[in-house]
TORFI-436939 format. One line per 3 residues: number of its first residue (from 0); their letters; for each residue x, y, z of N, C-alpha, C. Coordinates in steps of 0.05 Angstrom, whole numbers. Each point is the difference from the previous one (the first is absolute). Layout:
// residues N
NUM) A) X/Y/Z/X/Y/Z/X/Y/Z ~ ...
This chain:
// residues 376
0) MTL) 1904/1898/2042/24/17/3/-7/29/-10 ~ 18/17/7/-3/28/-9/7/3/-29 ~ -10/21/-11/6/7/-28/29/10/-1
3) PDR) 18/-15/-12/28/7/-1/7/19/-23 ~ 26/8/-1/9/17/-22/3/-16/-25 ~ -20/-1/-16/-1/-17/-23/22/6/-20
6) DAL) 6/26/-3/20/8/-20/28/-10/6 ~ 5/-6/26/27/-7/7/10/-25/-15 ~ -18/-20/-3/8/-23/-15/-5/2/-30
9) LAS) -22/14/-6/-6/3/-29/22/14/-15 ~ 13/19/14/21/15/-13/25/-17/-6 ~ 2/-22/15/24/-16/-3/-3/-24/-17
12) TPG) -25/-4/-11/-4/-23/-17/-5/9/-28 ~ 10/-14/-20/-4/9/-28/-29/-2/-9 ~ -7/17/-18/-27/-1/-11/-3/-23/-19
15) PEP) -25/-7/-8/-4/-22/-18/11/5/-28 ~ 9/-21/-13/10/3/-27/-23/7/-19 ~ 6/12/-23/-21/5/-20/-15/-26/-6
18) HST) -26/3/-3/-17/-23/-7/-1/-21/23 ~ 8/8/24/1/-18/23/-28/-8/7 ~ -3/-24/11/-26/-10/11/0/3/30
21) ETQ) 15/20/10/3/3/29/-26/4/14 ~ -20/11/-14/-26/6/13/-17/-25/2 ~ 8/-22/-13/-16/-25/1/4/-13/28
24) PSN) -21/-13/10/1/-11/27/22/-20/5 ~ 9/-14/-22/20/-21/4/28/12/3 ~ 4/25/-4/26/13/2/3/16/26
27) LRQ) 25/1/10/5/16/23/0/30/-6 ~ -10/16/18/2/29/-3/29/9/6 ~ 5/24/-8/28/10/3/11/-3/28
30) PEV) -14/10/21/11/-3/27/2/-29/9 ~ -18/-17/-11/1/-28/7/26/-13/-10 ~ 10/10/-23/25/-11/-11/22/5/19
33) WWS) 0/23/14/21/6/19/0/-21/23 ~ -23/-7/10/-2/-20/21/8/-27/-10 ~ -8/-7/-24/7/-26/-12/31/-2/-3
36) KHY) 13/21/-7/29/0/-2/14/-5/26 ~ -14/6/22/11/-3/27/-10/-25/14 ~ -15/-17/-15/-12/-24/12/21/-17/14
39) KWL) 21/-7/-15/21/-19/10/15/13/24 ~ 6/26/-3/14/14/22/-17/0/25 ~ -26/5/-2/-17/0/23/-3/-29/11
42) ENC) 0/-19/-17/-1/-28/9/25/-7/16 ~ 22/9/-9/25/-4/15/0/14/27 ~ -15/23/1/-3/14/25/-20/-12/19
45) GYL) -15/-20/-10/-19/-14/17/-29/7/-5 ~ -6/13/-23/-28/8/-6/-8/-8/-28 ~ -23/-13/-1/-9/-12/-25/-24/16/-11
48) LRP) 3/10/-25/-22/15/-13/-20/-21/-11 ~ -23/10/-7/-21/-18/-12/9/-10/-27 ~ -12/-22/-10/9/-12/-26/0/20/-23
51) RYH) -17/20/0/-1/19/-22/27/13/-5 ~ 16/3/22/25/15/-2/25/-17/-3 ~ -5/-26/-3/23/-18/-6/10/7/-28
54) PDW) 26/0/-4/12/8/-26/-10/-18/-23 ~ -7/-25/6/-10/-18/-21/-30/-4/1 ~ -14/20/11/-29/-3/3/-14/-5/-27
57) IPS) -18/-19/0/-18/-5/-22/-28/2/12 ~ -17/17/-11/-27/3/12/-15/-26/2 ~ -12/-5/23/-12/-26/5/-24/-5/-18
60) WQG) -12/20/-11/-23/-4/-18/8/-4/-29 ~ 25/5/-5/10/-2/-28/-2/-29/-10 ~ -13/-3/-23/-3/-27/-12/-21/-17/13
63) TSK) -17/12/17/-21/-14/14/-26/14/-4 ~ -21/-12/10/-27/12/-1/-6/17/25 ~ 20/4/17/-5/15/25/-7/29/-6
66) DMY) -17/11/17/-5/28/-1/23/15/14 ~ 15/16/-16/24/13/12/-7/17/23 ~ -24/12/1/-8/18/22/-4/-16/26
69) ACE) -3/-26/-2/-3/-17/24/27/-11/9 ~ 21/6/-14/27/-11/6/15/20/18 ~ 12/-10/21/15/18/18/22/15/-14
72) DWI) 14/-13/-18/23/13/-12/-7/20/-22 ~ -26/5/-4/-9/21/-17/1/27/14 ~ -2/0/27/-2/25/15/26/15/-2
75) KLQ) -3/25/-8/23/17/-6/7/17/25 ~ 24/11/-2/10/19/21/-18/25/0 ~ -7/9/24/-17/24/2/18/25/2
78) YAT) 21/-2/16/17/23/5/29/-8/-7 ~ 14/18/-13/26/-7/-10/20/-9/21 ~ -1/12/23/21/-5/20/-8/-20/22
81) VLD) -23/-12/-2/-10/-18/21/-8/-27/-11 ~ 9/-21/12/-7/-27/-9/1/-19/24 ~ -17/-20/-1/-1/-20/22/20/-22/-6
84) ATR) 7/-15/21/18/-23/-3/-5/-19/23 ~ 13/-23/-1/-1/-20/21/27/-3/12 ~ 2/1/26/26/-4/13/6/-30/0
87) ISD) 21/-8/-12/6/-28/-5/4/-15/26 ~ 12/12/20/7/-14/25/-25/-11/14 ~ -23/14/-1/-23/-9/16/-26/2/-15
90) GEF) 0/8/-26/-24/2/-16/-17/24/7 ~ 10/19/15/-14/24/8/-4/19/-25 ~ -24/10/-3/-5/20/-22/10/27/9
93) VML) 14/14/-17/12/26/6/-6/19/-23 ~ 6/25/5/-2/21/-21/27/13/-3 ~ 8/3/-25/26/13/-7/-5/28/-11
96) KAV) 16/19/8/-2/27/-11/28/9/-8 ~ 3/6/-26/25/10/-11/1/30/4 ~ 21/10/13/3/28/6/26/11/-13
99) RRS) -4/20/-17/23/13/-12/12/20/20 ~ 25/-3/8/11/17/21/1/29/-8 ~ 4/6/-26/1/28/-8/-27/14/2
102) DHP) -21/-15/-2/-27/11/3/-9/2/29 ~ 6/-21/15/-9/-1/28/24/-8/18 ~ 18/19/4/25/-6/14/-3/-7/30
105) FEV) -23/7/12/-3/-5/29/-19/-23/6 ~ -13/-12/-20/-21/-20/5/10/-24/16 ~ 22/-12/-10/10/-24/13/10/7/28
108) EIA) 15/22/2/11/8/26/-22/4/21 ~ -21/15/-8/-22/5/19/-15/-25/7 ~ -6/-16/-20/-15/-25/5/16/-18/19
111) RYL) 26/-2/-4/16/-16/19/1/12/28 ~ 2/26/1/1/14/26/-25/-6/16 ~ -23/1/-13/-25/-2/14/-5/-29/11
114) VSE) 15/-19/-11/-4/-28/10/25/-10/14 ~ 18/19/7/24/-8/15/-6/1/30 ~ 15/-14/16/-4/1/29/12/26/11
117) PLR) -12/12/20/-24/-10/15/-26/8/-12 ~ 0/14/-23/-25/9/-12/-18/-24/-8 ~ 12/-21/-9/-14/-24/-9/-19/-11/21
120) SDP) 9/1/25/-15/-12/22/-20/18/13 ~ -2/25/-10/-19/19/11/-28/-9/-9 ~ -19/-4/18/-27/-9/-8/-15/20/-17
123) MNH) 9/25/0/-13/21/-17/11/-1/-29 ~ 20/-16/-5/12/-1/-26/-18/-15/-20 ~ -10/14/-20/-17/-12/-20/11/6/-28
126) CVP) 27/-2/-2/13/3/-26/5/-28/-11 ~ -2/-2/-26/2/-26/-13/26/-14/7 ~ 0/-25/8/25/-14/5/17/-3/-25
129) ILD) 25/4/2/19/-4/-22/14/-27/4 ~ -6/-19/-18/11/-27/3/28/-2/-11 ~ 6/16/-20/26/-2/-14/3/24/-18
132) VLP) 25/7/-5/6/21/-20/22/-12/-18 ~ -6/-1/-26/18/-13/-20/11/22/-18 ~ 25/8/4/13/20/-18/5/-13/-27
135) LPD) -9/13/-21/4/-10/-28/27/9/-9 ~ 17/-19/-8/27/7/-9/0/18/-24 ~ 15/22/2/5/18/-23/-25/13/-11
138) EGR) -22/1/15/-25/12/-11/-9/24/15 ~ 12/6/24/-10/22/15/-28/-4/11 ~ -7/-25/5/-27/-6/11/3/-20/23
141) DII) -20/1/17/-3/-20/21/-28/-13/-3 ~ -2/-25/7/-26/-13/1/-7/-5/29 ~ -21/13/9/-10/-3/28/-19/-23/1
144) VMP) 4/-18/19/-17/-24/3/-18/5/24 ~ -26/-1/-4/-20/5/21/-20/-23/1 ~ -15/-3/22/-22/-20/0/-21/7/-21
147) LLR) -14/-20/-9/-23/5/-18/-23/11/17 ~ -7/25/-4/-21/13/15/-24/5/-17 ~ -20/13/11/-25/4/-14/-11/28/7
150) RYS) -15/11/-18/-12/27/6/-16/-2/26 ~ 3/21/16/-10/-2/28/-31/-1/2 ~ -14/8/-20/-29/0/1/-13/-23/-15
153) DPS) 16/-20/-7/-10/-23/-15/9/-26/13 ~ -18/-16/10/-29/1/-1/-11/23/17 ~ -26/5/-4/-13/22/13/-1/-3/30
156) FQT) 1/22/14/-4/0/29/-29/-7/6 ~ -5/-15/21/-27/-8/8/-11/18/22 ~ 16/8/19/-10/14/24/16/25/5
159) FGE) -12/18/16/14/24/9/25/-7/17 ~ -2/-21/16/22/-9/16/24/-8/-17 ~ -5/-12/-23/22/-7/-18/13/25/-11
162) VVE) -16/20/-6/11/25/-11/16/14/22 ~ -10/1/24/14/13/22/28/-12/4 ~ 2/-26/-2/26/-13/3/19/7/-23
165) CLR) -11/2/-24/16/8/-23/10/29/5 ~ -17/18/8/8/28/5/21/2/22 ~ -4/-16/20/20/0/22/27/-7/-10
168) QLF) 2/-21/-16/26/-9/-10/12/20/-19 ~ -17/12/-18/11/18/-20/9/27/13 ~ -16/10/19/8/25/13/25/-4/17
171) EGL) 1/-23/15/24/-6/15/24/-4/-18 ~ -5/-13/-23/22/-5/-18/12/26/-11 ~ -17/19/-7/10/25/-11/13/17/22
174) YFM) -12/-1/24/13/13/23/27/-12/6 ~ 3/-26/-2/25/-14/4/21/11/-20 ~ -7/4/-25/18/10/-20/8/29/8
177) HKN) -19/16/7/5/28/6/17/3/25 ~ -5/-16/21/17/3/24/28/-10/-5 ~ 4/-15/-21/27/-8/-8/11/17/-24
180) HVA) -14/23/-3/10/21/-18/-1/-8/-30 ~ -19/-16/-7/-4/-8/-28/-27/9/-9 ~ -1/15/-22/-25/7/-13/-5/-18/-24
183) HRD) -24/-12/-2/-5/-18/-22/-3/14/-26 ~ -16/21/0/-4/18/-23/-17/-11/-23 ~ -11/-24/5/-19/-11/-21/-17/-22/13
186) CMS) -10/5/24/-15/-21/14/-30/1/-8 ~ -5/-3/-26/-27/-1/-11/-10/-29/2 ~ -25/-4/-9/-13/-26/3/16/-23/-13
189) LNI) 11/5/-24/15/-22/-14/25/-8/15 ~ 10/16/18/24/-7/15/-6/-9/28 ~ -25/-8/5/-9/-12/25/-8/-29/-6
192) TMD) 11/-19/14/-5/-28/-7/-6/-16/26 ~ -7/-25/-4/-4/-17/23/13/-27/-5 ~ 6/-14/22/10/-27/-2/-23/-19/-5
195) PKP) -1/-13/-23/-23/-17/-6/1/-28/12 ~ 23/-8/11/4/-28/9/-20/-9/22 ~ -5/18/20/-20/-10/20/-28/-4/-12
198) LFI) -7/16/-20/-28/0/-10/-5/-22/-20 ~ 19/-4/-19/-6/-16/-23/6/-29/3 ~ -20/-17/-6/3/-29/1/15/-9/-25
201) DSF) -7/12/-23/11/-7/-26/19/22/-9 ~ 22/-8/-14/18/20/-11/-14/14/-24 ~ 4/26/-2/-12/16/-21/22/8/-20
204) HPF) -9/6/-24/20/8/-20/8/30/5 ~ 26/6/-1/9/27/7/-12/22/-18 ~ -6/-7/-25/-11/20/-19/-29/-6/-8
207) RSH) -12/-19/12/-29/-6/-2/-9/-8/27 ~ -1/20/18/-3/-6/29/-27/-13/7 ~ -19/1/-18/-26/-12/5/-2/-28/-11
210) RTR) 22/-11/-9/1/-27/-10/22/-15/15 ~ -3/-27/2/22/-16/12/24/1/-18 ~ 22/-9/11/26/3/-15/-1/-14/-27
213) DLK) -15/-22/-2/-2/-14/-26/-24/10/-17 ~ -13/20/10/-23/13/-14/-25/-18/-1 ~ 0/-22/14/-22/-18/-3/-23/4/20
216) GVP) 3/19/18/-21/5/20/3/27/13 ~ -17/5/20/0/24/16/13/-7/26 ~ 21/15/9/13/-7/25/-18/4/24
219) RHY) -1/-20/17/-16/1/24/15/16/22 ~ -15/13/17/14/15/21/-18/3/24 ~ 12/6/23/-14/6/25/-5/30/1
222) SRT) -16/8/20/-3/29/6/23/9/17 ~ 3/27/2/21/11/17/-5/-5/29 ~ -26/-3/8/-7/-6/27/9/-29/7
225) QRP) -4/-18/-19/9/-28/5/30/-2/1 ~ 13/13/-18/29/-2/-3/13/28/-2 ~ 5/14/22/11/27/-1/26/0/-16
228) TNY) 5/23/-13/24/2/-17/14/26/5 ~ 24/2/-13/16/24/3/-1/17/-26 ~ 3/26/4/0/19/-23/27/12/-2
231) FFI) 8/6/-25/27/10/-5/1/23/-20 ~ 18/18/4/7/20/-20/22/-11/-18 ~ -3/5/-26/20/-8/-19/9/24/-16
234) DFG) 21/-4/-16/10/20/-20/12/25/13 ~ 26/-2/5/14/23/12/17/15/-21 ~ -9/-1/-25/14/13/-22/2/30/3
237) LSR) -20/13/12/0/29/4/7/7/29 ~ 4/-19/17/4/5/29/27/13/5 ~ 1/15/22/24/13/9/4/-4/30
240) RYS) 25/-3/8/7/-1/28/15/25/8 ~ -7/11/23/11/26/8/16/-3/26 ~ 17/19/5/15/2/25/-20/7/22
243) PSL) 3/-13/24/-17/7/23/1/30/7 ~ 21/13/-7/3/29/7/-16/18/-19 ~ -10/-12/-22/-14/16/-20/-30/-1/6
246) TNP) -10/20/13/-28/-1/10/-20/9/-21 ~ 8/15/-20/-18/8/-21/13/-3/-28 ~ 3/-25/-8/13/-5/-26/-18/11/-23
249) LEP) 13/13/-19/-15/10/-23/11/-13/-25 ~ -18/-10/-16/7/-15/-25/-14/13/-24 ~ 13/-1/-23/-14/8/-24/-24/-18/-5
252) IIM) -21/11/-12/-24/-16/-5/7/-23/-19 ~ -9/-24/8/2/-23/-17/-26/-15/2 ~ -13/-3/-23/-27/-11/0/0/-30/3
255) GGD) -15/-11/19/-4/-28/2/-26/-8/-14 ~ -12/-21/10/-23/-12/-14/-27/14/5 ~ -2/18/20/-25/14/6/4/29/-9
258) NTV) -13/7/-22/4/27/-10/-19/21/13 ~ -14/-8/21/-17/19/14/14/14/23 ~ 25/-7/5/15/12/23/2/30/-4
261) PEF) -10/17/19/0/29/-3/28/11/-5 ~ 20/-11/12/27/10/-3/10/-1/-29 ~ -12/-17/-16/9/-2/-28/-7/24/-16
264) KSR) -18/18/11/-7/24/-14/22/22/3 ~ 18/-5/19/21/20/6/26/-7/-14 ~ 16/20/-5/27/-4/-11/21/2/22
267) EPQ) -9/7/24/19/3/22/7/-27/13 ~ 24/-3/10/7/-25/15/-19/-4/24 ~ -7/-25/6/-19/-6/20/11/-21/20
270) NPF) -11/0/24/7/-20/20/-16/-26/-8 ~ 14/-22/-5/-14/-24/-10/-16/-15/22 ~ 4/6/26/-14/-15/21/-30/7/1
273) PTD) -8/26/-1/-28/5/-2/-13/-10/-26 ~ 16/-1/-21/-10/-11/-25/-7/-30/3 ~ 17/-14/15/-6/-28/6/-27/-3/14
276) VYY) -5/19/19/-25/-1/15/-24/3/-19 ~ 3/18/-20/-21/3/-20/-3/-26/-16 ~ 22/-10/-9/-1/-24/-16/-16/-23/13
279) IGH) 7/-6/25/-13/-23/13/-29/7/7 ~ -5/25/7/-27/9/6/-18/-2/-24 ~ 10/9/-23/-16/-1/-25/-4/-28/-9
282) AIQ) 20/-18/4/-4/-28/-7/-23/-12/16 ~ -1/6/26/-21/-11/17/-27/12/-8 ~ 1/26/-6/-25/14/-8/-12/-13/-26
285) ETF) 17/-5/-19/-9/-12/-25/-10/-29/3 ~ 15/-15/16/-6/-29/3/-24/-5/17 ~ -4/16/21/-21/-6/19/-22/21/2
288) LDE) 8/25/6/-21/20/5/-16/7/-25 ~ 13/-1/-24/-15/7/-24/-17/-24/-10 ~ 6/-24/9/-13/-24/-11/-21/-12/19
291) YKG) 3/4/26/-18/-13/19/-13/19/19 ~ -23/-8/11/-14/15/21/12/-7/27 ~ -4/18/19/5/-7/28/28/8/10
294) FEF) 15/15/-15/27/7/9/1/28/12 ~ -22/10/11/-1/26/12/20/2/24 ~ 5/-23/13/17/0/24/29/8/-6
297) IEP) 8/-5/-25/28/5/-7/2/25/-19 ~ -22/10/-9/0/21/-20/14/25/9 ~ -4/10/25/14/25/9/31/-3/-2
300) LIL) 10/-23/8/29/-5/-1/10/0/-29 ~ -14/-14/-17/8/-1/-28/-1/27/-14 ~ -21/15/6/-2/27/-12/23/18/10
303) DMV) 8/-3/25/23/15/10/26/-8/-15 ~ 2/-25/-7/24/-10/-13/2/9/-29 ~ -22/7/-12/1/8/-28/-6/30/-4
306) QEN) 5/15/21/-3/29/-2/18/12/-21 ~ -9/21/-13/15/13/-21/27/11/10 ~ -1/12/23/24/12/12/16/-22/15
309) PSL) 24/-7/-9/16/-21/13/5/5/30 ~ 3/26/7/7/6/28/-23/-6/19 ~ -25/-3/-11/-23/-5/17/-5/-30/4
312) RPT) 14/-16/-15/-4/-29/3/13/-11/25 ~ -12/-20/13/13/-12/23/25/-15/-8 ~ 18/-4/19/23/-18/-5/-10/-29/2
315) MEQ) 16/-19/-10/-8/-28/2/-1/-9/28 ~ 16/11/18/-2/-7/28/-28/8/11 ~ -9/24/-7/-26/9/8/-22/-17/-12
318) VVG) 3/-8/-25/-19/-17/-14/-4/-26/15 ~ 23/-13/7/-1/-25/14/-15/3/27 ~ 5/21/14/-13/5/26/-30/5/-3
321) RLE) -7/15/-20/-29/6/-5/-15/-24/-8 ~ 12/-17/-17/-13/-25/-9/-6/-18/24 ~ 19/-2/19/-4/-17/23/-24/10/17
324) IVY) -2/26/3/-22/11/16/-27/-6/-15 ~ 1/2/-26/-25/-4/-16/-9/-29/2 ~ 18/-19/-4/-10/-28/-1/-6/-10/28
327) QGL) 12/11/21/-8/-8/27/-28/8/7 ~ -11/19/-14/-27/9/5/-21/-15/-17 ~ 8/-18/-17/-19/-15/-17/-11/-24/15
330) STR) -25/-6/-4/-12/-23/12/7/-25/-15 ~ -3/-23/14/6/-26/-13/-19/-4/-24 ~ -25/8/3/-19/-2/-22/10/15/-25
333) KLR) 10/25/5/9/16/-22/24/-14/-13 ~ 19/-9/16/24/-13/-11/-6/-25/-16 ~ -21/-14/8/-7/-25/-15/-20/5/-22
336) SRL) -9/25/-3/-20/6/-21/13/-1/-27 ~ -17/-6/-20/9/-4/-28/5/27/-14 ~ 20/1/-17/4/23/-17/-22/0/-21
339) TAK) -14/22/-2/-22/2/-19/8/21/-21 ~ 2/-9/-25/7/18/-22/-21/22/-4 ~ 8/24/-7/-19/22/-4/-19/-5/-23
342) QEG) 9/-16/-19/-16/-6/-23/-17/-26/3 ~ 1/-11/24/-14/-26/5/-30/5/2 ~ -16/-16/-14/-29/2/1/-11/-10/26
345) FFL) -25/7/6/-13/-6/25/-3/-31/3 ~ -11/-13/-20/-5/-29/2/26/-16/1 ~ 20/9/-15/26/-14/1/13/3/28
348) SIL) -4/24/11/11/5/27/-13/-19/21 ~ -26/-4/-2/-14/-18/18/10/-29/-3 ~ 4/-8/-25/10/-27/-5/28/-4/12
351) KDV) 17/20/-3/27/-2/10/0/0/31 ~ -17/16/12/-2/0/29/-9/-27/11 ~ -18/-13/-15/-11/-26/9/23/-20/2
354) THW) 19/1/-18/22/-19/1/23/9/18 ~ 2/27/3/22/11/16/-1/-6/29 ~ -23/5/13/-1/-2/29/2/-28/11
357) PRQ) -12/-20/-13/5/-28/9/30/-7/0 ~ 14/10/-20/29/-5/-1/14/14/23 ~ -9/25/6/13/14/22/-6/-14/27
360) ILY) -23/-11/3/-7/-15/25/19/-24/3 ~ 6/-13/-22/19/-22/1/28/9/8 ~ 8/24/-11/26/11/8/0/6/30
363) ILR) -22/11/10/-1/6/29/2/-26/16 ~ -14/-21/-8/1/-25/14/28/-12/-1 ~ 15/6/-21/27/-10/-2/20/19/13
366) RLP) -10/22/12/15/20/14/21/13/-19 ~ -9/5/-24/17/15/-19/-5/30/6 ~ 21/16/5/-3/28/7/-13/16/-23
369) AIP) -15/21/9/-12/18/-20/20/16/-15 ~ 23/6/12/23/12/-13/21/-21/-3 ~ 3/-12/-23/17/-23/-4/30/7/-3
372) RPR) 15/-2/22/29/6/-2/16/-25/-4 ~ 19/1/-19/17/-24/-4/20/-3/22 ~ 9/-24/3/21/-5/20/26/13/-8
375) Q) 14/11/19/26/13/-6/21/-21/-7
């Protein structure tokens, strides 16, 4: 999940008492107490928190010889406003986000708008599905219920074709928002996710994503070529929706998660749509171009997207069109080629190639496309 506004819940929970043992692993942290107090209410709403947040929780390692670090209920909350849960009706894992309306008055409205019909059925829509919104009585907060997603670059991409499909979905998704007059205003890497369900054989822990849910193993998964997946934008806390008649909206500067945005150097109001183009372009630049060899085919487009002058950046409609022209010119061999890290040594590279190409031949024999698109 994205890094949420941690202070929103911290400010509403009391500090530890003098001489408190709050910092000890067996005790809940301050924001965790807030979730624990809402355990029963959430259960009545149909969502079950993990055992750690039950009001009568007793640490599973207490009074035993168990290593507490190997116990699932030792894992603490990472972000104050975000916690996972299980939907009682079907056992589906979900993510809950508590939103204070006074801090983010448009988040729920925009999130709901983007998944309402007919927008919901648009194949270019890559905004996180909203499963439920739970208004908290007398607290001025809503809890948004979303699917349990995963950071978009984890597990690692194997081929250029997998990356091309990711870029197609992300560029189309941001263009979809823009053509519906919504600026994201914080579409950095942490706010780009993927649906893990097609890929993962085993359930992973939401806050220890490289371990199974019970922490007893490493979750097994397929490649994106074997099981194509969908990518989603999350976190509309800074987003704004504009009137179709407003062709050049100007907003006061509000800093999101990427502090390299050139507009942040100015004190003048800025159009947030070109800023979005920078955000997504810089996210792709950091994730792929800076880390791997062989992305020369997309580099001119990305460099245009991150130009210092916002007026020189392409629109997302132009970005989508240019990407299509670029990937149509790539050979099948290029699309199936392995991503090679810039820091990868010569001998390690040879070893990885030896295992990579036999796997790709199997994919070809199984008629798996070089650009793996998920079913609509």
